N, C-alpha and C positions, 0 to 999 in steps of 0.2 A: 419856531423855537419850542413852543409848548408841545407841538406834535412830536418832536424828537424826544422831549422829556418824558411824555406819556409812554412812548414806545420803549424807552429804556426802563422805565419803572415797571412796565407790565412784564418784563422778562427778568427783572432783578428781584432778589430776595431781600427781606428786611432784617437780615442778620439774626434769624431765629436760632435759638438753641432748642434741644430736644425736650419736649414735654412728655412725661411718662404716659399720660393719658392718650397721647397721640400715636401710640405704637400699634394701634389696630391696623391690621392688613388693609391696604388701600382698596383691594378688590372686594372687601366686605363692608367698607365704610359707607354709610348712607348720609347724604347731605341734605339738610333741611333749612327752611326759612319760615318765619312767622311774619305776616304783613303788619305794618303799622296802620294808622288811620288812612283809609283809602283802599284802593284795590291793586291787584298785581299788574293790571294793565293801565296804571295811571300815567304811563309814559314819562315817569319822573323817578322819585326816590325808591318806591317799592320795586318797580319794574327794573330799574337800574341795578339794584342790589341783587335781585333774583337772577338777572342775566349773568352776573358774575359767578354766582354759585352754580348755575346751570351750565355755564361754559366749562367750568372745572369738571363737573360731573360727566358731561358729554365727552370731554377729552380723555377721561380716565375710565369711562364705561361704568360709572357708579349710579346707584339709585338716587333720585333727587325729587323733592316735592316741596310744596309750601302749604301753609294753613292760614286761613283768614280767621282771626278770633271773632267771637260773638259780639264783642264790644271793645272798648278801649280802656278798661280798668285793669289794674294790676292782676286781679283774679282772672280776667279774660285772657290776658297775655300768658300768665303762668299756666293756665289750663291748656292752652295751645302748645306751649313748650313741652309740657308733660305728656300730651297726646303724641307728639312726635317722638319723644324719648321712649314711650311705651311701645311704639311701632318699630323701634330699633335704630332710630336716628341718633348719631353721636356727634354730629356737628350741626349747629343751628345758628343761623344769622338772624339778628334782631335789629332792624333798621328804625331807629327813632328814640328820642329821649324818653318817651312814655314807657319804654321797656325797663327803665332803670331799676325799679323796685322788683319787678318780676325776675330780671336777670340776677339781681342780688340774691334773691331767694333760690333760684334754680341752680346757681353755681354751688350752693351749699347742699342742696338736695341731691344733686347728681354730679359727684366729683369726677366721673369718667366722661362727662359730656363736655365737648369743646364748644364754647360760646363766643360769639362776637356781638358787641353792641356798637352801633354806629350812631354818632351824634350825642353821645353822653360819656362823661369821663368817669362815671361811677365813683364819685367822691367818697361814698360811704365805705368803699373798699373793693378792690378788684381781685377776684379769686385767681388761684393759680391755673385754673382751667378757662379763664376768660381774657379776651383782648378787647379793650375799649378804644374806639377810634373816633376822633373828632377832626374837623377840618378848619382851616382858616378861610371861612366863607367870605370874610371881608376882602380877601385878596382877589378872589374870582369876581366878586361883586364890583370891585374897583375897576378891573379890566373891562367888564361889561359896560359899566358906566362911561368909561373913557371911549370905548368903541361906539357907544350910542351917541355921545356928544359929537364925536368926529363925523359920524354919519349925518346927523341932523344939521349941525353947524349952528342953527338957532331954533328956538321953539321951547316947548315945555315937556317935561317928563314926569311920570308918576310911578307909584309902586303899590302892588297888591300883595300882601303877605298872607299866609295861612294863619296858623297860631302864632301869637307873639312870644316866641321862644328864642333863646340865644342864637341858634343856627340861622333862623330866618331874619332876626334883627341884624346880625352881622352882614348878611347879604345886602340888606337895606342900607346900612351905614357905609359899607364899602362902595356900593353903587353911587351914593351921594358924593363921596370923596372922589371917585373917578370922574364924575361929571364936573365937579368943581376944579379938579386938576386940569381938565381940558379947557375950561373957561380961563384958568389962570395961565396956562402954558401954551395953548394952541389957538387962542383967539376965538373960541366958540362962545356963544351967548345962549346958554340953556338955563331956563328957569325951573325952579323946584318949589312949587307952592305946597306948604304943609298939608293943605286939605286934600291933596292928591297922593298922599302917602298914608296908606291905611292897612289895617289887618282885618281880614274878613272873619277870622275865628274858626276856620275849618280848612282841612286839606281835601275835603271830599264834596264840596258844594259847587258843582259846575255852574248851575244857574246863578248862584250868588256871585261868583266871580264874573260872570258875563254882565250882570246888572251893574257891578261897580265899574266895569270897563265902559259900558254905555255912558254912564254919568261922566266919567273922566274924558272920554273922547269928545262928548258933546260940549265939555267945558274947555276944549282946545288943547288937550294933551296930545302930543304927537307920538309918544312911545311909552309903553307901560312895562315895567319889569315885574313879572309875575312869579313870585317865589312862594307858591301855594299848592303844589301838587295838583290834584284833580281840580281844585278850585281855579288854579291858574290856567288849566285847559279852557275854562270858560272865558277867560280873558283872551286867550289865543284865538278862540273861535270868533269872538267879536272883532278882533283885529283882522282876521281872515275875511269875514263878511264885508267889512268896510273897505278893505283893499279891493275886493272883487267888485265893489260898487264905485270904485274910482277914488276913494279917499286915501291920502298919503299918510297912513298911520302904521305903527309897528308894535310888535310885542317882543319882549326879551325873555328867553327861556331860562330854566334853572335846573341844577343838579346834573343833567345830561344834555347832550346836544339835541335840542328839541326842534331842529329845522324841519324834520319830517312831520312833526305834529302840526306845524303851520302850513303844510302843503295845501295849496289852493286848487289843485287839480289841473293847473295850466303850466306845470313845470316850475312854478315859483312858490315862494314861502313868505309868510308874514313875519317870520322870526328873523329879527335883525342880527342877533347873536344870542348866546346862552352863557350864563355864569355857571361853570361846571365845577363839580367836585367829583373826584374819581371813585364814586361808590362802587361802580362795576369792577374796577381794577382791584380795590382793596378786598372786596368780597371774594373775587377770584383768587387773589393771592393767599388769603387766609384759608379758603377751602382747599387749595392745593397743598398748603403747608400741613393741614390736618390729614390729608390723604397720604402725604409723603413722610409723615412722622416727625415733622420739624415744627409743629405748632408750639408756640411759646406763649403761655398765658401770664397773667399777673402784670401786664403792661398797658400803658395808655399811650397810644400813638397820636401825635398832633401833626397833621399833614397840610402842607400848603404849596405855594409856587416853587419853593426851593426843592421840594420833593417830587415835583411834576404832578401834583395831585389837585391843584387848583388853577383855574384859568378859563379861557374861552376856547372854542374850537379853532384849530389852526387855519381853517378856511371856511368861508361862508360867502356864497355868491352875492349876498346883499352888501358885503363890504368890499371896498376896492383893495387891491394889493398894497396900496400906499397906507391905508388905514391899518391893515393887518400888520404891516411892518412897523408902524408907529407904536401900536399896542405891544408888539413883541419886544421892542426896545425898552419900553417902560416895564414890561414884565421882567426883563433881566434885572432892572434896578430893584424890583421887589424881591426877586429870588436871591440876590446877593446882599440884601439888607440895606442897600443905599437909600431905598424909599420904603418907609414903614407906614403901613396902613393901619389906622387905629381900629380897635375892636370894641370901642365904646361909643356911646351916643354924644359924647362931649362936643358941643358946638354944632350938632347935627339935628335933623328932624328925627324925632324918636319914633 
């Protein structure tokens, strides 16, 4: 079901009206992106966003590039945005809440620059040249937790987050609710010890992520949901090593389908499933809108399962067709509002 929704959304427009600044001829528009904390090849949030921008550029024959800031301060981000602007880029994607202040300033400094910020609502004000995009991470986290519980049937799960920010927290809270839903409705018996739900404090500490995974797996955790960018890759690497040595442990990916990140070189992967939000799709759609002259700024898009923007991969060899069908049925309930996933920590492990 989610595969069909994603397919529809990738070819659908989001009812844009024409933004005057987007009237630049598409064959001269240059598409850019500034990376958040981490690298362009993090196989997660940065990479997923850039792949969307790059896909649009490749389809239209447009120039495309990215810049990695010198650091993660507002000044660092604003400098990178300004550098791209000075080079002629008039569409820039900024993935991450840390961009909020820089984007707020850039949208005033460069009124002809089309900006998108992912994972922040820009509560201080969205410029007419800016689109703010946030996701209902709790919904995809829920589906990943449900799938994980149905796969394990019994055992323990854990969570490694990067920074303790709303987008990561909602993945965590949704995951817990999905596990509990399986316990309550499908007869699974999955434990969630608060000591195994932690935030590492970085999206770019591979070694730190692996160290946390070592401790959790040694303490009997069977599957770890890693919502931590490059830090999460450290968790995945540890799961990979242990599966190769015969241990029956798993990792759960985030943001994009991370099955390939868990490739063990034997045709198998340690990724049980991934809690996805369609950063690639929204970056692609907005870049295409900018190129087509239909970019509409001044809006905040909140996207979830009902929009086909939050869920798990339609297929994963580590899940049976029966599990995938069960998750798909629950996903329908979330999409139509019959099942509401809370986006707060009330009653959950924070």
